[in-house]
N, C-alpha and C positions, 0 to 999 in steps of 0.2 A: 556506427554501432556503439551502444553503451550497455554496460553491465553493472547491475546494482545488487546489493544484498538486501533481503527483505527480512525484518525481524518482527515476529508477532509477539515476542515476549511471553511465550506459552509456559504455563506452570505444569510441568510433568509431575506425576505422583511422587510424593516425598520431598518436594522442593518448597522453599519459602519464597514469598513474593519478592523480598529484598534480594535474595540470591539470584532470582530470575532477572530482575532489572539490572543488577550488576553484571550478569552474563551478557545482557544485551549491549551494555555500554562497552564492555571489553571486546565483544564481537565486532562492534562498529569500528572501534579503533584498529582492530586487526584487519578489517576489510579495507581500510585506507592503506595500511601497510602492504596488503596483498595485491593492490592495484585495481580494486573496484572503482568504478566511476562515481557511484553514489550509494547511500544506505538509506533505507526507508523504514519507518516505524508504524506499526498498526496501533489502533485505538479501540479499547473495549471497556465496558463497565460491568462490574458485579459478576464476572465469570472468570474461571481459571484458564479459559481458552487463550486469553491474553490479559496480562495484568498491568498494562500501561493504559491509564485512563485518559491521558492527554498526549497525543503524538507530538504536538507542537512544543510541549514543555520538554519532552525527552530530546526532541530535535535541537532545541535551544542549548541544552546541556552538551550535546555532541558537537555543535558548532563551536563551542568554546574549547573543546578538547582536541579538535582536529584543525588542520590547516588547508587541506586541498580538497578533500572529498565533499561532494554535494550531499545534502541531507534533505529527506523528504518525509511527508506524512502520507500514510496509505491505510486509512484516510482520516482526515479531520471530518467528523460527522456533523453535517449541517442541520440535522433535525434536532440536535440538542445544544448547538452552539449559537451564540449571537453573532451574526455575520459581520457587524461593525467591530466588535471586540476581536474577532479573528483577523480582520483586516489590520487593526492596530498592532496586533502581535506580529503579523507578517511584516509590516512596514518597519517595525523596530528591529526584528531579527535580520531582515534583509539588509538594513543599513549597517549593523555591526558586523555582519558576516561577509560583506562584500558581494552579496547576491548569491550566496550558496544554498539558500533555502528554497525548496520546491514544495508546493502544496498539492496534495491529492485531496479531493473533496468527494463526499458521497452522501447518500440519503440515509444510510444506516438501516435499522430494522424496527419493527413494531414492538420494541422491547420495553420493559419496565423503566428504562432510562428516561423515557418521555414523561413518565409520571414523576419520577424523582426530581428531575430538573425543571419541571413545570411547563414544558413546551407542549405536551399533549399529543394525542394521536392525530388530531387534525393537521398539526404542523408536519407530521410524517406523511400523511396521506396526500395533502394538497399543497404543502408549502415549499417543496424543494426548489422549484423554479424561481419563486420569489426570493427565497433566501440566497440562492446563488447569485441572482442579479443584484441584490443589495450588497453582497460581499464584493462583487466585481466593481460596482459603482463606487464603493468606499475606497477601493485601491486607486481611484483616480485622484484622490486628495480631498474631495468634498462629497457629501452624500445626504440625501433626504429620502423619505419613503412615504407613500400614500397608498399602501396596499392592504390586503386582507390581514396579513400577519404582522406587518411592520408599518407604523405611521409615526413619523417624527419630523421636526423642522430640520432644515439644512444645517449641517455642522461641518467644520473642517476636521480632517483626519490628521492627528498628530501622534508621531512624527509624520511629516509630509512624505508620502511614498516617493522614492527616487526612480522607480521604474515600474513597468507593468509586471504583475506576478506571473510566475511560470506555473500554470495550473493544469492538472489533469482531472478528469471526471470519471469516477468509478461507474462502469456500465456492466449490467448483469447478463447481457446477451443481445442478439440482434433485434429482438422485439421490445427491449427496454426503452422506456421514454427518455431515459438519460442519454441514449444515443442521439436522439433528436436534439435535446437541449445542448449537448456538447457540440454537435455539428453546427447548429445555428449560431453559436457563440465562438466558433473557430477554436474550440478547446480540444486538445487530444484526449483520448480515452485511456483509462486504466482497466485492463482486462484481467479477470480474476483467476485464481488458482484452480477453481473447479472446472473450467472450460478446457476442452482439448483444442488441437490446432484447427479442426474443422469449424468448431463453434466460434473460435476467435476470428477466423477468416470471414465467416458470415457476418460477424459484428462489424468488422472493418469495412466490408462491402456495404452494409446498411448505412454506415456513416457517410459514404458517398463521395468523398474527396480526399486528396492526400493530406496526411497529418502525421506527426511524430508520436504515434501511440506507444503505450507501455504495456508489456505483457508480464504477468507473474507466473512463475513456475516453481516447483520444488526441485532442488538440485542437491543430490547427495552422492559424493564420489566415494566409491568403495563397495562394500557388501550391502546389497539391498535388504538383507535380513535384519540389519540394524534398524532400518525404518519400520519393517514389519513388526519388530518386537516393541518398539517405543511408541509408535504413532497411535495405535488403537486406544490405549488407555487415556492418552491425552485428549483424543477426539471424543471419547465417551464422556469423560468428566467435563470437558470444555463446552462442546456443542450442546450437550444435554442440560447445561446449567442456564441456558437462555430462557427467560420467562417473558411471554408476550403480555402486552398490556390489556388486551381484550379477550384473552382466552383462546385465540386461534392457535393451531398447532405450531410448535417451534421446529427447529431443524430435526429431521428424522432419519438421517443417514446412518446406515449400519457402519460402525467404526472399522470393522475388518474389511468389509467390501470397499469402503471408501479409500482405505489405505491401499488396497490392491489397485484400485483405479488410478490413484495418484502415482503409484510406482509404474504403472503401465504407460501413462500419457506424458510423464515428465522424465527429465534426465536423472535417473537413479540407477547407479551401477558403476562399472569401472570408468576411468577417465575417457577412454576411446568411445564408449557408449554414450557418455554424457555429451561429448563434443558432437557426435553424429546426430543425436536427438535434438540438440539445440540448433545445429545447422539446418536440419530438416524443418524445425519449427519456424525459424527465421524465414526460410524460403516459402513455406506454406502460408504463413500468416501475413507476411510483408511487414511485420513489426520488428524493428531493429533495436529496440531498447527493452532489455529483459531484466526483471528483478528475480533473484533467486532466493527462495526460502531456504535457509541454511541450518535450521535448528532441529531437523527431524530426527537426529540421533537421540535427543532428549537429555543430553548431558553437556556441561560446559566444555569438557575436553573434546567431546565429539564435534561440537559446533566449531570450536577453534581450529581443529584439525581439518574439518571440511572446508572452512574458509581458506586455509593455507593451500590445500590441494586444488581447489578451484583456481586460486591465484597462480599456481605454478604449472598445473597440468591441463586446465581447461581454457582459461581466458587467453593465453598466448596462442593456442591453436585456433581459436575462433577469430581472433584479430588477424592472424596470418592468412586466414582463408577469406577475409573480407576485402573488397576493393577500397573500402573507406579507411581513412587513417585511424589508428587506435584512439579511442576516446572521442571520436567525432560523432556527430548526429544529434 
């Protein structure tokens, strides 16, 4: 079993972007102190939902400020990134960190990002499989491409990768084509915050074979009303800021209703409730690596206190109930 902290770097009303990013850095350092196995950063562009535009850059910063904890991206968006450049960044950070970097990759959305970065809607619609394969090929040390979206002569990747990357693929549900792509390449899945245990179990079943998948949950130890007060305003400002490239509707969740759903399906409440909810989720989904979104209080103090309480009141109980050794899996 493994337990990680998930940091979206969300800008709640009244906060500055710099303060949010500094909160994420401090939260990650505290997660290491609290005994989390890993910490993962999200990536977004042009929206207050998350103000980290490069998860791998923030991961690099944290790798230099920590010594034990593994650091991941959740996710590096392949629709706007060049896969060879991402492979070079991974190889460099893997070397200097001793293998502590883990990459989550995903397709992203049909957002204006595609226009700004010049990759275009077609790359989003048809290019995810090709981009993923170019990235994976680049991590072998040499790469060439003769595809629809990438075509270039063979080049060596420098620095030469020292090992294969530890990659997870974000999958939106059992019917997602990303499930097939991940399974065909023997890459585990990253299961999203929006899905409940039943949805995640169906996605794992659709994958069709054993793998060390990763599940994302919201975890808030204490009064659930803290989440109910803070989350709707963040969701309203954040999700509503997404602009699609082709005019299709963007995210349309009601912030209050979505907050209630998250509180209902995730470990939000006193420590005993959080432990029971996580134990049930682990049993139902078969996924033994859980990432916990810890920022739902909306304040630095609340985030830090939540990390500390998870470390002292939740993680020891979960590890004590598992037949696996702490930190294994």
